N, C-alpha and C positions, 0 to 999 in steps of 0.2 A: 183102541187100536184100529178098528174098522172105520171110525169117524175120521181119523187122521189120514187113512188110506184114501178115502173118498175125497178129502180136501185136496190132497196132492193131485189126484186125477183131474178134479175140477179146475185146478190152477193151470195144469198142462193144457187142457182143452181151451182155456181162455187165451193163453199165449199163442196157441196155434191159430185161433180165429183172428186174433189181432194182427199177427204177422202175415196172414193171407190176404188182408185188405190192401189193395194197390194204393199207393200214395196219390192223393188228389193233386192234379195239376193246378197251379195258380193261374187264374184267368187273367188274360192280358187286359189292361185298363183301356177302356174305350174312350176315344176322343169325345170331348164334350160338344154340345150343340152350339153353333154360332149364335151370337147375340147382337141386338141393335146397339147403336152408338150410345144412346142416353143411359142405358143400363150400365155399360162399361164406364161411361163418364162418371156416374154417381159413385161407383165403387172406387174409382181413383180419387174423386173429390174428397171422400171421407178421410183417406190417408193423407192427401195433400194439405188438408187444413191443419194438420199437426206440423207441417213444414213452414207455412206462412199464413197469416190471417188476412192479408190484403190480396188474396189470390185473384188473378184474372186468367182467362183462357187465351192461349196464343194459337193453339192448333189442335185439331182432333183428326186423326186419319186412320183408315183401316190398313192392316198389314197382311198381305197375302201369305197363306201357308197351304202347302199342298195336301197335308194329311187330313184336313177338314174341308169339306165342300161348303162354300159360302151359299147361304140362302139369299134371296133378293133383299137388299138393304141391310144385311147382317154380315158379320165377320167373326172369325175365331179369335182374332187378336186386334185390339185397338190401342193406339198410342195417343196419349193426351199430354200436351205440353202446357204447363202452368207457368206464370211469371209473377214476380213480386217486385213492385217498385221500391218498397222499403229496403229490400235486400239487393236490388239491382241484379237479380239472378233469375234464371229459368231452370225448370226441372222437368224431365220427361218421365211419365209413368206409363206402364203398360198394363192392360188387363187382358189375360189370355185364358181360354178355356182348355188349353192343352199345354203340356210341357214340351219345349223344343230345345235343341242344343244351345240356342242363343237367347231364348225368352222363357222366363219362369211362368208356371201356371198361377193364376190369381193376379193380385195386384203387386207390382214391383216398381220401385222408384229408382231412378238413375242418379247420377251425380249432378251437382250444381253446375250451371254454365253461366257465364257472364251475359247480361242482358241490359241493353241501354234504351229500351223503349220500342225497338223495331227489329224484326228479323226479315230481311228482304223488304217486301211490301207489307208483310203482316204485322198487325199491332194487337195488343191485348184487348179483351172485351169481358164484360161481367158475365158470370155464369148464367144469370137470369135471362140473358139475351138468347141463350141456346134453348129454344122451345120446340123446334121441329126435329123429330127423330130421323135417323138415316133411312128407316123404312118408308116414312112419308116422303122424304126427298127422292127416294128411288121411284115411288109411284108417280110422282110429278114428272121426273125425268123420263121415265119409260113412256109416259103418255105423249111426250114431245118427240120421241125417238123411234117410233114404230118402224119407219122405213130403214133407218140405220141398223136397228136390231135385226131386222129381217135379212139384211145383207151381211151382217156380222154376228151370227147366232152364238158363236163360241168365244167371243171377245170377253176377257175378264173385266170386271168393273171395280174401280177403286173409289173410295170416298175421302174427301178432304174438306174440312171446315176451317175457314179463316175469315178474318176481317181485314180487308184491304181498301185502299182509296178507290178501287174500281166500283164499289157498291157501298151504300150508306150503312147497311146492316151486315152482320156476319152472314156468310153464305156457304151453303154446301156446294161443292163442285163434284158432280157425279161424273167420273172419268172412265171412258171406255178405253181400257189399257191399264198398265201397271204404274204409270207415273204421268205427271203433267207434260214432261219433256218428250215423252215417246208417244203420247196420245194424239190422235188426229180429230178427236171429237169429245166434247163434254157439255154438260148442262149445269147452269147455275140456278140454285133454288134458295130463296131467302130463308135463313135458319130461324128467323123470328116470326115471320108471317106464313111461311109455306108457299109463297107465291113463286111462280116461274119467273126468272129474271132474264136469262139470255142463253143462247147457244154459242159455243166457242169451238173453233177448229184449229 
């Protein structure tokens, strides 16, 4: 009788102690760190190879996002467009370190788009030609742009990798601004050799 009485008391004490604990708040997920282009590119390439075996790269570009501060040469979101001559199609993939209303975290493939060998001036090139990372392109571009950067310290920087008739190799275009059309200054860096190519305004 005494044993059961003690068991009831112990049970009541346990319930009181459990109910007195305040529920723990779920911690908000922190935004991931920005990454360089080649890391994002290889993540998308692994997925894209299941779409087509004759992949070529049409374009690699950084996508600005306000919730993650970009480091020099890095971005929270990269968009990579692959093309397939066999399919006559192009497909855009994104790699993101954050979830946004319009872009999923991780690798995400879009829908097929018609492709006839050229998108504006841009043509496809083999993945092996992409040897110089965005961080290296940034260093080369920054070395050529000290005066401009001093006059425009808060200007956002966008990265665009394409192969066009303007240059023999795929080139990084390091753009001060959010797009080519709105920028007044950019630097071209060879994406195969890492050499400075030209300034454009």
